C-alpha positions in Angstrom: 5.7 -69.6 9.0 6.5 -69.0 5.3 6.8 -65.2 5.4 6.5 -63.5 8.8 8.8 -65.5 11.1 12.4 -64.3 11.5 13.7 -67.6 10.0 12.1 -66.8 6.7 12.9 -63.0 6.7 9.8 -61.2 5.3 11.0 -61.8 1.8 9.1 -60.8 -1.3 6.5 -62.6 -3.4 8.9 -64.7 -5.6 11.0 -66.1 -2.7 7.9 -66.8 -0.5 6.1 -68.6 -3.4 9.2 -70.7 -4.1 9.5 -71.6 -0.4 5.9 -72.7 -0.3 6.0 -74.7 -3.5 9.0 -76.7 -2.2 6.9 -77.9 0.7 3.1 -77.5 0.1 0.5 -77.2 -2.5 -3.0 -75.8 -2.4 -5.4 -74.2 -5.0 -4.7 -70.6 -5.8 -1.6 -70.6 -3.5 0.2 -68.0 -5.7 -2.7 -65.5 -5.5 -3.1 -66.0 -1.8 0.7 -65.6 -1.1 0.9 -62.5 -3.4 -2.0 -60.9 -1.5 -0.5 -61.8 1.9 2.9 -60.3 1.0 1.4 -57.2 -0.5 -0.6 -56.6 2.6 2.2 -57.3 5.1 2.4 -54.3 7.4 6.0 -54.9 8.4 7.1 -55.1 4.7 5.2 -52.0 3.7 6.6 -50.0 6.5 10.1 -50.5 5.0 9.9 -50.9 1.2 9.3 -48.4 -1.5 6.3 -49.0 -3.9 7.1 -50.4 -7.4 6.7 -46.8 -8.7 7.4 -44.0 -6.4 4.7 -41.4 -6.2 5.5 -38.2 -8.1 2.8 -35.7 -8.8 2.7 -33.5 -11.9 4.3 -30.1 -11.6 1.9 -27.5 -10.3 2.4 -24.3 -12.3 2.1 -21.0 -10.4 2.7 -18.1 -12.8 2.5 -14.5 -11.6 2.2 -11.4 -13.8 3.2 -8.4 -11.8 5.7 -7.2 -9.2 4.7 -7.8 -5.5 2.0 -10.2 -6.5 3.8 -12.9 -4.6 7.0 -12.9 -2.6 8.9 -15.7 -1.0 10.5 -15.6 2.5 13.3 -17.7 3.8 16.1 -17.6 6.4 19.7 -18.5 5.8 21.8 -19.6 8.8 23.2 -20.0 11.2 26.2 -18.4 9.6 29.5 -17.4 11.3 28.8 -14.6 13.8 29.8 -11.4 12.0 31.7 -8.4 13.3 28.3 -6.7 13.6 27.0 -9.7 15.6 24.7 -11.0 12.8 24.2 -14.7 12.5 21.2 -15.1 10.1 19.9 -13.4 6.9 16.2 -12.9 5.9 15.8 -13.4 2.2 12.8 -11.9 0.4 12.3 -12.8 -3.3 9.7 -11.4 -5.7 8.3 -14.2 -7.9 7.7 -12.1 -11.0 10.7 -9.8 -11.2 13.1 -12.1 -9.4 14.2 -9.1 -7.3 15.9 -10.2 -4.1 16.4 -8.4 -0.8 18.5 -9.7 2.1 18.6 -8.5 5.7 21.3 -9.6 8.2 19.9 -10.5 11.6 21.4 -11.3 15.0 18.7 -13.9 15.6 15.6 -15.3 13.8 12.9 -14.3 16.3 9.6 -13.3 14.8 10.0 -9.7 16.1 13.3 -9.3 14.3 11.8 -10.7 11.1 8.7 -8.5 11.3 10.8 -5.4 12.0 12.9 -6.0 8.9 9.9 -6.7 6.7 8.0 -3.6 7.8 10.8 -1.1 8.0 13.1 -2.2 5.2 10.9 -4.0 2.7 7.2 -3.0 2.9 8.0 0.7 3.4 10.3 0.7 0.3 8.4 -1.5 -2.1 4.8 -1.7 -0.8 2.7 -4.5 0.6 2.7 -7.8 -1.4 -0.5 -9.5 -2.2 0.8 -12.9 -1.0 3.8 -14.1 1.0 5.0 -17.7 0.8 7.3 -19.5 3.3 8.2 -22.8 4.8 6.7 -24.0 8.1 9.3 -22.3 10.3 7.9 -21.4 13.7 8.7 -17.7 13.0 6.3 -17.7 10.0 3.6 -19.7 11.8 3.6 -17.5 15.0 0.7 -15.5 16.2 2.6 -12.2 15.7 3.3 -13.1 12.1 -0.3 -14.1 11.4 -1.4 -10.8 13.0 0.9 -8.9 10.7 -0.6 -10.6 7.6 -4.1 -10.1 8.8 -3.6 -6.4 9.6 -2.0 -5.7 6.2 -4.4 -7.9 4.3 -1.6 -10.2 3.0 -2.5 -13.7 1.9 -0.1 -16.1 3.7 0.8 -19.5 2.2 3.3 -22.1 3.2 5.0 -25.2 2.0 4.1 -28.7 3.3 6.6 -30.5 5.6 9.7 -31.8 4.0 8.8 -30.4 0.7 11.4 -27.7 -0.2 10.5 -27.9 -3.9 7.4 -25.9 -3.0 9.7 -22.9 -2.4 12.1 -23.7 -5.2 12.7 -20.1 -6.2 14.2 -19.3 -2.8 16.1 -22.5 -2.5 17.8 -21.9 -5.9 18.6 -18.3 -5.1 20.1 -19.2 -1.7 22.6 -21.4 -3.4 23.5 -18.6 -5.8 23.8 -16.1 -3.0 26.0 -18.3 -0.8 28.2 -19.1 -3.8 28.6 -15.4 -4.7 29.4 -14.3 -1.1 31.9 -17.1 -0.6 34.1 -15.6 -3.4 34.5 -12.2 -1.6 34.5 -12.8 2.1 37.6 -12.9 4.3 39.2 -16.1 5.5 37.4 -16.0 8.9 34.1 -15.4 7.1 33.0 -12.8 9.6 32.3 -10.1 7.1 29.6 -11.9 5.2 27.0 -9.3 6.1 29.1 -6.6 4.7 29.4 -8.4 1.4 25.7 -9.3 1.3 24.5 -6.0 -0.2 27.0 -6.2 -3.0 26.0 -9.8 -3.8 22.4 -8.6 -4.0 23.3 -5.8 -6.3 25.2 -8.1 -8.6 22.2 -10.5 -8.8 19.6 -7.8 -9.3 21.5 -6.2 -12.1 22.1 -9.4 -14.0 19.7 -10.8 -16.7 17.6 -13.7 -15.3 17.5 -16.8 -17.5 13.8 -17.1 -17.1 12.5 -13.6 -17.7 15.3 -12.5 -20.1 15.5 -9.2 -18.2 17.3 -8.1 -15.1 15.3 -8.0 -11.8 16.1 -4.3 -11.6 14.5 -3.6 -15.0 11.3 -5.3 -14.0 11.2 -4.0 -10.5 12.5 -0.4 -11.0 11.8 0.2 -14.7 15.5 0.8 -15.3 18.9 -0.8 -15.0 21.1 -0.2 -11.9 24.0 2.0 -12.8 27.4 0.3 -12.1 31.0 1.6 -12.1 31.5 0.3 -15.6 28.7 2.5 -16.8 30.3 5.6 -15.3 33.5 4.7 -17.1 32.2 3.6 -20.5 28.9 5.3 -20.7 25.3 4.4 -19.6 23.9 0.9 -19.9 21.6 0.6 -22.9 18.1 0.8 -21.5 15.2 -1.4 -22.6 12.9 1.6 -22.0 14.0 4.5 -24.2 13.7 8.1 -23.0 14.2 11.2 -25.2 17.6 12.9 -24.8 16.1 16.4 -24.5 14.6 17.7 -21.3 11.0 16.5 -20.9 8.2 17.3 -18.5 7.5 15.0 -15.6 4.2 14.0 -17.1 6.0 12.9 -20.4 8.7 11.1 -18.4 6.1 9.2 -16.4 4.1 8.3 -19.5 7.2 7.0 -21.3 8.2 5.0 -18.3 4.7 3.5 -17.9 4.5 2.5 -21.5 8.0 1.0 -21.4 7.3 -1.0 -18.2 4.1 -2.4 -19.8 6.1 -3.6 -22.8 8.9 -5.1 -20.7 6.5 -6.8 -18.3 4.5 -8.3 -21.2 7.7 -9.8 -22.7 8.7 -11.1 -19.3 5.3 -12.7 -18.8 5.7 -14.5 -22.1 9.2 -15.7 -21.3 8.1 -16.9 -17.8 5.1 -18.8 -19.3 7.3 -20.3 -22.0 9.9 -21.5 -19.5 7.3 -22.8 -17.1 5.6 -24.9 -19.8 9.0 -26.3 -20.8 9.9 -27.3 -17.2 6.5 -28.9 -16.7 6.8 -31.0 -19.9 10.2 -32.3 -18.8 9.1 -32.9 -15.2 5.8 -34.6 -15.9 7.4 -37.3 -18.1 8.2 -39.3 -14.9 5.1 -38.3 -13.0 3.1 -41.1 -11.3 0.1 -39.9 -9.3 -2.2 -41.7 -6.9 -5.7 -40.4 -6.3 -6.9 -40.4 -2.7 -10.3 -39.5 -1.3 -11.6 -38.8 2.1 -11.6 -42.0 4.2 -8.8 -43.7 2.2 -6.0 -45.4 4.2 -2.4 -44.5 3.4 1.2 -44.8 4.5 3.2 -41.7 5.2 6.9 -41.4 4.4 8.7 -40.0 7.4 12.1 -38.3 7.6 12.3 -38.4 11.4 15.2 -40.4 12.8 15.0 -42.0 16.2 17.9 -41.3 18.5 20.7 -43.9 18.8 19.4 -45.9 15.8 20.9 -46.5 12.4 19.0 -44.8 9.7 19.7 -47.5 7.2 17.9 -50.0 9.4 14.9 -47.8 10.2 11.5 -48.2 8.8 10.7 -45.2 6.6 6.9 -45.6 6.2 4.6 -44.9 9.1 0.9 -45.7 9.3 -1.7 -46.4 8.6 -3.2 -42.9 8.4 -6.6 -41.9 7.3 -7.3 -39.2 4.7 -9.5 -36.7 6.6 -9.7 -34.0 3.9 -8.6 -33.5 0.3 -7.3 -29.9 0.2 -6.2 -30.2 -3.5 -5.0 -32.9 -5.8 -1.5 -32.4 -4.2 -2.3 -31.6 -0.5 -4.1 -33.8 2.0 -5.0 -33.7 5.7 -4.4 -37.0 7.4 -4.8 -38.4 10.8 -3.5 -41.6 12.5 -6.2 -41.9 15.2 -9.2 -39.9 16.4 -7.1 -38.3 19.1 -3.8 -37.8 17.2 -2.7 -34.5 15.7 -3.8 -33.6 12.2 -1.1 -33.4 9.5 -1.0 -31.5 6.2 1.1 -33.5 3.8 2.1 -33.6 0.1 0.9 -36.3 -2.3 4.5 -37.5 -2.9 4.9 -38.6 0.7 1.9 -41.0 0.6 1.4 -44.5 -0.7 -1.8 -46.7 -0.6 -2.3 -48.9 2.4 -3.4 -52.4 1.3 -3.3 -54.2 4.7 -6.1 -55.2 7.0 -6.8 -52.0 9.0 -8.8 -53.9 11.7 -5.9 -56.3 12.2 -3.5 -53.4 12.6 -5.9 -51.8 15.2 -6.0 -55.1 17.1 -2.2 -55.4 17.1 -1.8 -51.9 18.4 -4.3 -52.6 21.2 -2.6 -55.8 22.1 0.8 -54.0 22.1 -0.5 -51.3 24.5 -1.9 -54.0 26.8 1.4 -55.9 26.8 3.3 -52.6 27.6 0.9 -51.9 30.5 1.4 -55.4 31.9 5.2 -55.2 31.6 5.1 -51.8 33.4 3.0 -53.2 36.2 5.3 -56.3 36.6 8.4 -54.2 36.5 7.0 -51.9 39.2 6.2 -54.9 41.4 2.5 -54.1 41.7 
């Protein structure tokens, strides 16, 4: 009557305590009211916790080309003159080298064909591929490809684009670059894509302090300006006189080792700086198997106003702790298992047994209403 009824509005601790003190008194009433409000399932399904969960940044530094590549799909885009509507983007984590392949659709067979014939056959097989949870990357055919080529396949968790931040940032850069050169009807975007990739791969990256081409190819890409004003100064020096193939290869190998070592230092330094800045506002909760939690959901019900929707769903049970950031959770014994990120969870403080009883009563009421409506 003081908190749950519609006349009193499910308000917070302060308002509920004040309402009670104006009418009643009992020993430890503040503590009991505080506990009641904090455990209210209706309130918890709507409100944010006092401090939003934010895990510390997980560093993932790589040290060589093709150690880890990221996959993503851009689109749908305007249907081009060549009937393309999507673009597969492949980014190397270490060198920042980017490849883009226009596609008429985003079926798994189309993606696999582009990867095998246009990426793997040119650059080799990556040790690891990282993507979101798109159905194309989770299909049986894609898993078979990775198994056959001995590629370790990883993925982001749902609604967690930060896990694939390298691709997300590059996609914005790519779209911004292409938009400056395409025609008004935008149907030539796939013709401009290779030039945009060339521009990016030949530019110094702010993290590595080298161009992607230098780290991936061991040399700078030659541009028209180099043909007019002379060769681009190379980080790797080669003798002017004619040398044997063996000497050329030796010089290149030594140069690439030096450049890669510098790039690794720059990447590590930049990564540490980002982590320090990010972790300042970190607030982590620790969960173990058997804990009960709320899950923040982004799903919007049809014909409902998102501002009035409850964002927290639950309670869920932690079934497995995959890492300090990733958890397997389940709502009931028969429900589907979900793999979620730490930042989408908050502790559940309510009475789980009461919730189970309420769910059971609700199912019973729904069954009775259905029977009555059917006239049985």
